[in-house]
Each structure stands twice: as structure tokens, then as C-alpha cells.
C-alpha positions in Angstrom: -116.1 -31.4 -0.1 -114.6 -31.9 -3.7 -113.7 -28.3 -3.8 -110.0 -28.7 -2.9 -108.9 -29.7 -6.4 -111.0 -26.9 -7.9 -109.3 -24.3 -5.7 -106.0 -25.7 -6.4 -106.6 -25.4 -10.2 -107.8 -21.9 -9.8 -104.8 -21.0 -7.8 -102.5 -21.7 -10.8 -104.8 -20.5 -13.6 -103.2 -17.3 -15.1 -99.7 -16.6 -14.0 -98.5 -15.4 -17.3 -99.4 -13.3 -20.3 -98.0 -11.4 -23.4 -94.3 -11.2 -24.2 -91.9 -11.9 -26.9 -89.8 -15.0 -26.7 -86.9 -12.8 -26.1 -88.2 -11.7 -22.8 -87.1 -13.5 -19.7 -89.7 -15.7 -17.9 -89.8 -13.1 -15.1 -90.6 -10.3 -17.8 -93.4 -12.6 -19.2 -95.0 -13.2 -15.9 -94.7 -9.4 -15.0 -96.7 -8.5 -18.0 -99.7 -10.4 -16.8 -99.5 -8.8 -13.3 -99.2 -5.2 -15.0 -101.2 -5.7 -18.0 -104.2 -8.0 -17.6 -107.2 -6.8 -15.7 -109.7 -9.4 -16.7 -109.7 -12.9 -18.0 -112.3 -15.6 -18.8 -112.0 -19.0 -20.5 -113.4 -22.5 -20.7 -111.2 -25.0 -19.0 -110.8 -28.9 -19.2 -109.0 -30.5 -16.3 -107.4 -34.0 -16.1 -106.0 -35.5 -12.9 -103.6 -38.5 -12.8 -102.1 -40.4 -10.0 -98.4 -41.3 -9.3 -98.8 -44.3 -11.9 -99.9 -42.0 -14.6 -103.5 -43.3 -14.5 -106.3 -40.8 -15.1 -108.3 -40.5 -11.8 -110.7 -37.6 -12.8 -111.8 -35.4 -15.6 -113.8 -32.1 -15.4 -114.6 -29.0 -17.2 -116.2 -25.6 -16.6 -115.5 -21.9 -16.8 -113.1 -19.5 -15.1 -113.5 -15.7 -14.6 -110.9 -13.3 -13.0 -110.9 -9.6 -12.2 -107.7 -8.5 -10.9 -107.3 -5.3 -8.5 -106.1 -1.9 -9.3 -104.2 -1.6 -6.0 -101.1 -3.7 -5.4 -102.2 -4.9 -1.9 -105.7 -5.6 -2.7 -107.3 -8.9 -3.3 -108.8 -9.6 -6.7 -112.1 -11.4 -7.7 -112.6 -14.7 -9.3 -115.0 -17.5 -10.0 -114.0 -21.0 -10.7 -117.0 -23.0 -11.8 -117.2 -26.7 -12.5 -120.0 -27.7 -14.9 -119.0 -31.3 -15.5 -119.2 -34.0 -14.2 -120.6 -32.1 -11.2 -121.7 -28.6 -10.6 -119.5 -26.7 -8.0 -117.9 -23.4 -7.5 -115.3 -21.3 -5.8 -115.9 -17.6 -5.7 -113.7 -14.8 -4.3 -115.6 -11.5 -4.0 -112.5 -9.6 -3.0 -113.2 -10.1 0.8 -114.5 -13.6 1.3 -113.6 -16.9 -0.3 -116.8 -19.0 -1.0 -116.8 -22.7 -1.7 -120.2 -24.0 -2.7 -121.1 -27.8 -3.2 -124.7 -27.9 -4.3 -125.1 -31.7 -4.0 -124.4 -31.3 -0.3 -126.0 -27.8 -0.1 -123.0 -26.8 1.8 -120.9 -23.6 1.7 -117.6 -22.9 3.3 -116.7 -19.3 3.6 -113.3 -17.9 4.7 -111.5 -14.6 4.8 -110.0 -14.3 1.5 -106.6 -12.9 2.2 -105.8 -15.6 4.9 -107.4 -18.3 2.8 -105.1 -17.5 -0.2 -102.0 -16.5 1.9 -99.0 -18.3 0.6 -100.8 -20.0 -2.4 -100.5 -19.3 -6.1 -103.9 -18.0 -6.0 -102.5 -14.9 -3.9 -100.3 -14.2 -6.8 -103.3 -14.6 -9.3 -105.6 -12.4 -7.3 -103.1 -9.7 -6.1 -100.3 -7.7 -7.8 -97.7 -9.6 -5.8 -94.2 -10.4 -6.8 -93.9 -13.8 -8.2 -90.2 -14.1 -7.2 -91.2 -13.8 -3.5 -93.1 -17.2 -3.6 -91.5 -19.1 -6.7 -88.3 -19.8 -8.6 -89.1 -18.9 -12.2 -87.5 -20.6 -15.0 -87.8 -20.2 -18.7 -88.2 -23.7 -20.0 -87.9 -22.9 -23.7 -90.4 -23.4 -26.4 -92.7 -26.1 -27.9 -93.3 -24.9 -31.4 -95.1 -21.6 -31.1 -95.8 -22.3 -27.3 -93.5 -20.9 -24.6 -93.0 -23.0 -21.4 -92.3 -21.5 -18.0 -91.5 -23.4 -14.9 -92.4 -22.4 -11.3 -90.9 -24.0 -8.3 -92.4 -23.0 -5.0 -90.0 -21.7 -2.5 -92.1 -22.9 0.4 -91.1 -26.3 1.7 -94.7 -27.0 2.9 -96.3 -26.2 -0.5 -98.9 -28.6 -1.9 -96.9 -28.3 -5.3 -93.7 -29.8 -6.3 -93.7 -27.9 -9.5 -95.8 -26.0 -12.1 -95.5 -25.7 -15.7 -97.3 -23.0 -17.9 -97.8 -23.0 -21.6 -98.2 -19.7 -23.4 -99.1 -19.1 -26.9 -97.2 -16.5 -29.1 -99.2 -13.6 -27.6 -98.7 -14.8 -24.1 -102.1 -16.1 -23.3 -102.1 -19.3 -21.1 -103.1 -22.3 -23.1 -102.3 -25.0 -20.5 -101.0 -25.4 -17.0 -99.5 -28.7 -15.5 -98.9 -28.9 -11.8 -97.2 -31.8 -9.8 -97.9 -32.6 -6.3 -95.6 -33.8 -3.6 -96.8 -37.7 -3.9 -96.4 -37.9 -7.7 -99.9 -37.0 -8.9 -100.5 -34.3 -11.5 -103.3 -32.0 -12.7 -103.4 -30.5 -16.1 -105.6 -27.6 -17.2 -106.2 -26.5 -20.6 -107.9 -23.2 -21.6 -109.9 -22.5 -24.6 -112.2 -19.6 -25.7 -109.8 -17.2 -23.9 -110.8 -13.6 -23.5 -108.5 -10.9 -21.8 -109.5 -7.5 -20.7 -113.2 -7.8 -21.7 -115.9 -6.7 -19.4 -117.3 -9.3 -17.0 -120.5 -9.0 -15.2 -119.8 -8.2 -11.7 -122.5 -10.8 -10.7 -120.0 -13.5 -11.6 -118.1 -12.5 -8.4 -121.0 -12.2 -6.0 -122.4 -15.1 -3.9 -125.2 -15.4 -1.4 -125.7 -18.9 0.2 -129.0 -20.4 -0.9 -131.8 -20.7 1.6 -131.3 -23.7 3.8 -127.8 -24.3 2.9 -125.2 -25.4 5.6 -122.6 -22.6 6.0 -119.3 -23.4 7.6 -117.1 -20.4 8.6 -113.5 -19.8 9.4 -114.0 -21.1 13.0 -115.7 -24.4 11.9 -119.0 -23.1 13.1 -121.9 -24.2 11.1 -125.2 -22.4 10.6 -128.2 -22.5 8.2 -128.7 -19.8 5.5 -132.1 -18.1 5.9 -131.9 -15.8 2.9 
């Protein structure tokens, strides 16, 4: 399935919010975990290989509702609209990856699927410092830059850079993989702490869809 890149992107989406430039990078990121309950935005994603050549372009919409409890899993929906329709949905308990072209759904336990990924930090109120080395990378005009380096040696990502506007809202994120490739996601039409329809975080496999669960067991949806 093509969903891996989508999930990787959603894993990195909103790790920072609101903060004056005088704050430390850690303070800026903490403002997101403490102050932002919902987020939605249009995204444009560009992937390049180790030679700097563009290998894929895509766009869509992202919704997030963070949990009130520190150990709970939040909810999100990362929906591709172009060049193909595809979605990753976390309903707080299960993580659903749906490819309508294949009429296939992969479903996993959310906590185990997200464990050790940036998405775990996105969807839970976890301490960023436990998984990343956080560095303030200065400013680019009115945009603040924050670098994250995963502490885990087996991480899919070599580094992550977040670009924040003067109010702390994420404008862009760029992450580099271990083999020299990059993926850059830009956000526009950003809304924070606005009501999101709960239906965005619900998913029922379409009738006849192939459903693959954690154990690799495949069934057919009859709903």
C-alpha cells in the first residue's frame, strides 16, 4: 500500500505551536502539547530522492484532536486528495489505513502502531525530550526553525526540521530519511482549537473491502 509515506508525514505534522522567539525550542514545542486541542489544515507534500530529484507530489487535508489525558491516544485523519485518494485515521483506539483503489484496509492497535514514532508525540501528551534531541535552529525572517533528532538508533528519520510562523503555527516540516531522501510538507488554511466534526475520526470499512488486521489475517467487510 502507498500509505506508509502518508503515515510518516502525519507522524510529523504538528509538533510545535505558539511562542515568542525568546522562548527555548523546548518551550515552544511544549506550548503545542499544553495549549492546542484541535488543528486542521490543507497540506502539500513533495518527496525527493538522495539526488534531490522530485519523486512524488501530493496534497490533501489533515485533522487532529488531541486527548485531555496525558496517557490517552488522540485522534487524527490524514487524507490524500491528489494524485490519489487515500486516508489514515486514528479513532483513539485503532489506526486505520484505507486504500480505495485496492479496496483494502489495514487496521492496527493505535498505541502499538504509533509507539516510538513522532505520531505518538503528536497524538498523546508525551514529553518530546524522551524521543528527540530538540535544537532551536534560529529564524528565517519571521519564521522560527526547530530541529528534532530522534534518539532511537532504529528511527526511520535522520532529522526533522519544523518551520513556525510568528504565532507558532506550523507552516512547513521537512524530514530526512536514513538513505538521503526527504519529504517536505507545507500547511495552509490553518485552524487551531476550532470544532472538528467527530465523524472525521470515525471509520467503517466499506462493504466488500479486504481488511488486514495486526496478525496479518485478512477478512472481507460485510457492513
